[in-house]
C-alpha positions as CSV (number, residue, x, y, z in Angstrom):
1,X,20.4,-19.3,23.5
2,X,20.9,-15.8,22.0
3,X,19.6,-12.6,23.4
4,X,17.0,-12.5,20.6
5,X,15.6,-16.2,20.8
6,X,15.3,-15.3,24.8
7,X,13.6,-12.2,24.2
8,X,11.0,-13.8,21.1
9,X,10.4,-16.7,23.4
10,X,9.2,-14.4,26.6
11,X,6.9,-12.5,24.2
12,X,5.6,-16.1,22.7
13,X,5.0,-17.2,26.4
14,X,3.1,-14.1,27.2
15,X,0.7,-14.0,24.4
16,X,0.3,-17.7,24.3
17,X,-3.3,-17.4,25.3
18,X,-3.9,-15.2,22.4
19,X,-4.9,-15.9,18.9
20,X,-3.1,-13.0,17.3
21,X,0.8,-12.6,17.8
22,X,1.1,-9.3,15.1
23,X,-1.9,-7.4,14.2
24,X,0.3,-5.6,12.1
25,X,1.3,-8.5,9.5
26,X,-2.8,-9.0,9.1
27,X,-3.3,-5.2,7.9
28,X,-4.2,-5.5,4.5
29,X,-3.2,-1.6,4.1
30,X,0.8,-3.2,5.6
31,X,2.7,-2.9,2.3
32,X,4.6,-6.5,3.0
33,X,6.3,-7.7,-0.4
34,X,4.1,-11.1,-0.8
35,X,5.8,-12.2,-3.9
36,X,5.2,-15.8,-3.9
37,X,4.8,-16.7,-7.3
38,X,5.0,-13.3,-8.8
39,X,8.9,-13.5,-9.4
40,X,8.5,-13.5,-14.1
41,X,6.3,-10.2,-13.4
42,X,9.0,-8.8,-11.1
43,X,11.1,-9.4,-13.5
44,X,9.3,-7.7,-16.1
45,X,9.3,-4.5,-14.2
46,X,13.0,-4.8,-13.7
47,X,13.3,-5.3,-17.7
48,X,10.9,-1.9,-18.4
49,X,13.2,0.1,-15.8
50,X,16.2,-1.6,-17.0
51,X,18.2,2.2,-17.7
52,X,17.5,3.0,-14.5
53,X,20.2,0.5,-13.6
54,X,22.5,2.1,-15.9
55,X,22.2,5.5,-14.5
56,X,19.4,7.2,-16.8
57,X,16.0,7.2,-17.0
58,X,13.4,4.6,-18.1
59,X,10.8,5.3,-20.8
60,X,6.9,6.1,-19.9
61,X,5.5,2.7,-18.4
62,X,2.2,1.7,-16.8
63,X,1.7,-1.0,-14.7
64,X,-1.8,-2.3,-15.0
65,X,-3.8,-5.0,-13.1
66,X,-7.4,-5.7,-11.3
67,X,-7.9,-4.5,-7.7
68,X,-5.8,-6.5,-5.1
69,X,-3.3,-8.0,-7.5
70,X,-0.1,-6.6,-5.6
71,X,0.7,-3.9,-8.0
72,X,1.4,-0.7,-5.4
73,X,3.0,-3.8,-2.9
74,X,5.5,-4.5,-5.7
75,X,6.2,-1.3,-7.2
76,X,6.7,0.5,-3.4
77,X,8.9,-2.7,-2.9
78,X,11.4,-1.8,-5.9
79,X,11.1,2.0,-5.2
80,X,12.0,2.0,-2.1
81,X,15.1,-0.7,-2.9
82,X,16.1,1.7,-5.5
83,X,15.5,4.9,-3.4
84,X,17.8,2.7,-0.4
85,X,20.5,2.3,-3.0
86,X,20.8,6.2,-3.2
87,X,20.9,7.1,0.3
88,X,24.5,8.1,-0.3
89,X,24.1,9.6,-3.3
90,X,25.4,6.6,-5.3
91,X,25.0,2.8,-5.7
92,X,28.1,0.0,-5.6
93,X,27.1,-1.7,-9.1
94,X,29.0,-5.2,-8.9
95,X,30.5,-7.1,-11.6
96,X,32.8,-9.8,-12.8
97,X,36.1,-7.6,-12.7
98,X,35.1,-4.4,-10.2
99,X,33.0,-3.0,-8.4
100,X,31.8,0.5,-9.5
101,X,29.8,3.4,-7.9
102,X,27.2,4.9,-10.3
103,X,24.0,7.3,-9.7
104,X,21.3,5.6,-9.9
105,X,17.8,7.9,-10.7
106,X,16.2,9.4,-7.9
107,X,12.5,8.0,-8.1
108,X,9.5,10.2,-7.1
109,X,6.5,8.7,-5.8
110,X,3.1,9.9,-5.6
111,X,-0.3,8.3,-4.5
112,X,-2.9,10.3,-6.6
113,X,-5.9,10.0,-4.2
114,X,-3.7,12.2,-1.7
115,X,-3.7,15.0,-4.7
116,X,-6.7,17.5,-5.0
117,X,-4.7,20.2,-7.0
118,X,-1.7,20.8,-9.0
119,X,-0.7,22.5,-5.6
120,X,-1.1,19.3,-3.4
121,X,0.2,17.3,-6.4
122,X,3.8,19.4,-6.7
123,X,3.6,19.1,-2.9
124,X,3.3,15.3,-2.5
125,X,5.9,14.7,-5.0
126,X,8.6,17.3,-2.8
127,X,7.5,15.5,0.3
128,X,8.7,12.4,-1.4
129,X,12.1,13.7,-1.9
130,X,12.9,16.1,1.4
131,X,10.4,14.7,4.0
132,X,7.2,16.4,5.3
133,X,8.3,18.9,7.7
134,X,10.6,20.4,5.0
135,X,7.5,21.3,2.9
136,X,5.6,23.7,3.8
137,X,1.7,23.8,3.2
138,X,0.8,27.2,2.9
139,X,2.6,30.5,2.4
140,X,4.1,29.1,-1.4
141,X,2.4,29.5,-4.7
142,X,1.8,26.6,-7.1
143,X,4.6,28.3,-9.2
144,X,7.2,28.1,-6.3
145,X,6.3,24.5,-5.4
146,X,6.8,24.0,-9.5
147,X,10.0,25.4,-9.3
148,X,11.5,24.1,-6.5
149,X,10.3,20.3,-7.4
150,X,11.8,21.0,-11.0
151,X,15.3,22.4,-9.5
152,X,15.3,18.8,-7.4
153,X,14.4,17.0,-10.3
154,X,17.2,18.7,-12.5
155,X,19.4,17.8,-10.5
156,X,20.1,14.1,-11.0
157,X,18.2,11.9,-13.6
158,X,14.7,11.5,-12.0
159,X,11.4,9.8,-12.8
160,X,8.4,10.0,-11.2
161,X,5.9,7.1,-10.1
162,X,2.3,8.1,-10.0
163,X,0.4,5.5,-8.2
164,X,-3.7,4.9,-9.1
165,X,-4.0,7.0,-12.1
166,X,-7.6,6.2,-12.9
167,X,-9.1,6.2,-9.1
168,X,-11.9,8.6,-8.9
169,X,-10.5,10.2,-5.6
170,X,-7.6,11.7,-7.5
171,X,-7.1,14.1,-10.3
172,X,-6.8,12.3,-14.2
173,X,-3.8,10.8,-15.8
174,X,-4.0,13.7,-18.3
175,X,-4.4,16.3,-15.6
176,X,-1.1,15.0,-13.8
177,X,0.8,14.7,-17.1
178,X,0.2,18.1,-18.0
179,X,1.7,18.9,-14.7
180,X,4.9,17.2,-14.8
181,X,5.6,18.9,-18.5
182,X,5.1,21.7,-16.9
183,X,8.2,21.3,-15.1
184,X,10.4,20.8,-18.1
185,X,8.4,19.1,-21.1
186,X,9.6,15.5,-20.9
187,X,9.4,13.8,-17.9
188,X,9.3,10.2,-17.8
189,X,7.0,8.6,-15.1
190,X,5.5,4.9,-14.2
191,X,1.5,5.1,-13.8
192,X,0.1,2.5,-12.0
193,X,-3.7,1.8,-12.4
194,X,-6.6,-0.9,-13.0
195,X,-7.8,0.9,-16.6
196,X,-6.7,-1.3,-19.9
197,X,-3.9,0.3,-21.5
198,X,-5.9,0.9,-24.7
199,X,-8.3,2.7,-22.1
200,X,-6.2,5.1,-20.7
201,X,-6.2,8.9,-22.0
202,X,-2.5,9.2,-22.4
203,X,0.4,7.0,-24.7
204,X,2.4,5.0,-23.2
205,X,5.8,3.6,-24.4
206,X,5.7,0.5,-22.5
207,X,3.4,-1.7,-20.3
208,X,3.4,-4.8,-17.5
209,X,0.4,-6.7,-16.7
210,X,-0.3,-7.8,-13.3
211,X,-3.2,-10.6,-13.5
212,X,-4.8,-11.3,-10.3
213,X,-3.8,-13.8,-7.8
214,X,-4.0,-17.5,-8.7
215,X,-5.7,-19.3,-5.8
216,X,-2.9,-21.5,-4.6
217,X,-0.6,-18.7,-4.4
218,X,-3.3,-16.4,-2.8
219,X,-3.4,-19.5,-0.1
220,X,0.4,-19.2,0.5
221,X,0.1,-15.3,0.7
222,X,-2.6,-15.8,3.8
223,X,-0.3,-18.7,5.2
224,X,2.5,-16.4,5.7
225,X,0.6,-13.9,7.2
226,X,-1.3,-16.2,9.5
227,X,2.1,-17.8,10.5
228,X,3.8,-14.7,11.3
229,X,0.2,-12.8,13.1
230,X,-1.5,-15.7,14.6
231,X,-0.4,-18.2,17.3
232,X,0.3,-21.8,15.7
233,X,-2.5,-24.0,14.4
234,X,-5.1,-20.7,15.1
235,X,-6.1,-21.2,11.3
236,X,-6.0,-24.4,9.2
237,X,-5.2,-25.0,5.5
238,X,-8.7,-25.8,4.6
239,X,-9.9,-22.5,6.0
240,X,-7.0,-20.3,4.2
241,X,-8.3,-22.4,0.7
242,X,-11.9,-21.2,1.1
243,X,-10.9,-17.9,1.7
244,X,-8.1,-17.8,-1.4
245,X,-10.8,-19.6,-3.5
246,X,-14.1,-16.9,-2.5
247,X,-11.5,-14.0,-3.3
248,X,-11.2,-14.9,-6.8
249,X,-7.4,-13.9,-6.7
250,X,-7.5,-10.1,-4.9
251,X,-5.2,-10.3,-2.1
252,X,-6.8,-7.2,-0.4
253,X,-10.3,-9.0,0.0
254,X,-8.5,-12.2,1.0
255,X,-6.3,-10.4,4.1
256,X,-9.3,-8.9,4.9
257,X,-11.6,-11.7,5.3
258,X,-9.2,-13.6,7.0
259,X,-8.3,-10.7,9.6
260,X,-12.2,-10.1,10.3
261,X,-12.4,-14.0,11.0
262,X,-9.6,-13.5,13.4
263,X,-11.5,-10.6,14.8
264,X,-14.6,-12.0,15.4
265,X,-12.4,-15.2,17.2
266,X,-10.7,-12.6,19.5
267,X,-13.9,-11.1,20.7
268,X,-15.4,-14.2,21.3
269,X,-11.9,-15.3,23.2
270,X,-10.9,-18.1,21.3
271,X,-7.5,-19.5,20.3
272,X,-8.8,-20.6,17.1
273,X,-10.8,-19.6,14.2
274,X,-13.7,-21.7,13.6
275,X,-15.8,-22.5,10.4
276,X,-18.5,-20.0,11.6
277,X,-15.5,-17.3,12.0
278,X,-14.8,-17.9,8.0
279,X,-17.5,-17.9,6.7
280,X,-18.7,-14.5,8.7
281,X,-15.2,-12.9,8.3
282,X,-16.2,-13.6,4.1
283,X,-19.6,-12.1,4.9
284,X,-17.8,-9.1,6.3
285,X,-15.9,-8.1,3.1
286,X,-18.7,-6.3,0.8
287,X,-18.6,-7.7,-2.9
288,X,-17.7,-5.8,-4.4
289,X,-15.5,-4.1,-2.2
290,X,-13.2,-1.0,-2.1
291,X,-9.6,-1.3,-1.0
292,X,-9.4,0.3,3.0
293,X,-6.0,2.1,1.5
294,X,-9.0,4.5,-0.2
295,X,-10.5,5.1,3.1
296,X,-7.3,6.0,5.1
297,X,-6.2,8.5,2.4
298,X,-9.6,10.3,3.3
299,X,-9.4,13.1,5.3
300,X,-9.1,12.7,9.3
301,X,-12.7,14.2,9.5
302,X,-14.0,11.8,7.2
303,X,-12.7,8.8,8.6
304,X,-14.0,10.0,12.1
305,X,-17.5,9.9,10.3
306,X,-17.2,6.7,8.8
307,X,-16.1,5.1,12.1
308,X,-19.2,6.5,14.0
309,X,-21.3,5.7,10.8
310,X,-20.3,2.2,11.8
311,X,-21.3,2.3,15.5
312,X,-25.2,3.0,14.6
313,X,-27.7,1.1,14.8
314,X,-29.6,-0.6,11.9
315,X,-32.7,1.8,12.6
316,X,-30.5,4.7,12.6
317,X,-29.0,3.7,9.2
318,X,-32.5,3.1,7.5
319,X,-32.1,6.2,5.3
320,X,-29.5,8.9,4.7
321,X,-31.7,11.5,6.6
322,X,-31.9,9.1,9.6
323,X,-28.2,8.6,9.3
324,X,-27.2,12.0,9.3
325,X,-29.5,13.4,12.2
326,X,-27.9,10.1,14.4
327,X,-24.7,11.5,13.8
328,X,-25.3,15.5,14.0
329,X,-27.4,15.0,17.1
330,X,-25.6,12.9,18.9
331,X,-21.9,13.2,20.8
332,X,-20.2,11.6,17.1
333,X,-19.6,14.2,15.0
334,X,-19.3,18.6,15.2
335,X,-21.2,18.8,12.2
336,X,-24.7,20.0,10.9
337,X,-27.2,17.6,9.8
338,X,-27.1,19.0,6.6
339,X,-22.9,18.9,6.5
340,X,-23.0,15.5,7.4
341,X,-25.8,14.6,4.7
342,X,-23.9,16.4,1.9
343,X,-20.2,14.3,3.2
344,X,-22.3,11.2,2.9
345,X,-23.4,11.6,-0.5
346,X,-19.8,12.7,-1.5
347,X,-18.6,9.6,0.5
348,X,-20.9,7.7,-2.0
349,X,-20.2,9.6,-4.9
350,X,-16.4,8.5,-4.2
351,X,-17.3,4.9,-3.9
352,X,-16.6,4.7,-0.5
353,X,-20.2,4.4,0.4
354,X,-22.7,2.4,-1.5
355,X,-26.6,3.8,-2.1
356,X,-29.2,1.6,-1.7
357,X,-33.2,2.1,-1.7
358,X,-34.6,1.3,1.3
359,X,-38.4,0.1,0.8
360,X,-41.0,-0.4,3.3
361,X,-43.1,-3.0,2.8
362,X,-46.2,-1.5,4.4
363,X,-45.9,1.2,1.5
364,X,-46.2,1.8,-1.8
365,X,-44.4,4.0,-4.3
366,X,-45.2,5.0,-8.0
367,X,-46.6,8.1,-9.8
368,X,-47.5,10.9,-7.1
369,X,-47.0,8.7,-4.2
370,X,-42.8,9.7,-3.6
371,X,-39.7,7.6,-4.2
372,X,-38.1,5.1,-1.7
373,X,-35.8,6.6,0.4
374,X,-32.0,5.6,0.1
375,X,-29.7,4.5,2.5
376,X,-25.7,4.2,2.8
377,X,-23.5,1.0,3.5
378,X,-19.7,0.5,3.3
379,X,-18.0,-1.0,0.4
380,X,-15.1,-1.7,2.2
381,X,-14.7,-4.5,5.1
382,X,-16.1,-2.6,8.0
383,X,-14.5,-4.8,11.4
384,X,-11.0,-4.6,9.8
385,X,-11.6,-0.5,9.3
386,X,-12.8,-0.3,13.2
387,X,-10.0,-2.2,14.5
388,X,-7.2,0.0,12.2
389,X,-9.1,3.0,12.7
390,X,-9.3,2.4,17.1
391,X,-5.5,0.9,16.9
392,X,-4.3,4.1,15.1
393,X,-6.0,6.6,17.6
394,X,-5.0,4.6,20.5
């Protein structure tokens, strides 16, 4: 028996009484390349990016599809592989007759949900190239960052991947393409979003659509995660199929529901997921839901606020005012009540929270009698967020 096998056996023995073997595998925000039945779409992406493999830059490309279709996952995998081949500045291109070394284009990747201005866009792009430590956060102007980025991009053929081009948390794609144009006027880019190309505010040369997962494919994705993340027989194929059917092709929601069901079973000290866990796990994912990636793209202070918000009782969350008071007056956050209230409304505007009218059944509303107060509720899976945030803090 090899050393790796012996260590793996010891790990399995230590976790034999636990339902979870590897929690990271069950994380909906973890970028695992689940490409089951997505090979043809990978090929379409590679076809559209074909010039990159001959050492030049591809034309403008827009990759689009619904939430949970795997757009970011596939693009991250492709970009990661291209940059890995670029590790030493040249990639070995194998042919039937010889091996040639060719410089592939440099790929810069920016998540627009983490961009609030032209300055932060250039900074995120530079960090993608040289790492966060090498890029100053202050003491440099926007023009200075633009010049640094331009020098890096001009050093060799390059293109930029801009993810979530239509997310309300980030700048518009029109603004971003304008910032790119200020670098050298015609910088090729690849956009990723949900908006139909006909409704996009900028022109693109090529498009690739990634549709929602088919149910049987989604069940395979869940099965691979369960096999790697849970103990054997912790969940049945029938239970995975129930989650896959409910998710309607959205991999994020399906994985979040499986993770929620697992957390419920784990908290009850069960070694298998029950039917009740599956039902409750599905109910723990709001519909329509906001991706957890968006929540973890928020500032740390807002993530902390959301974590404490989820710990409040139902009575403390009956209205925005009551919620703000509970958070500000307790030991939860070091913020004024008015500030907490404002942040809650801003999170609702961003789609992270949802405003819901709270009507008192013993009170009538109408002309001269006031309006019913509103409360906020999460649009993201709360059980999963709390588990991931806690592990992140520990």
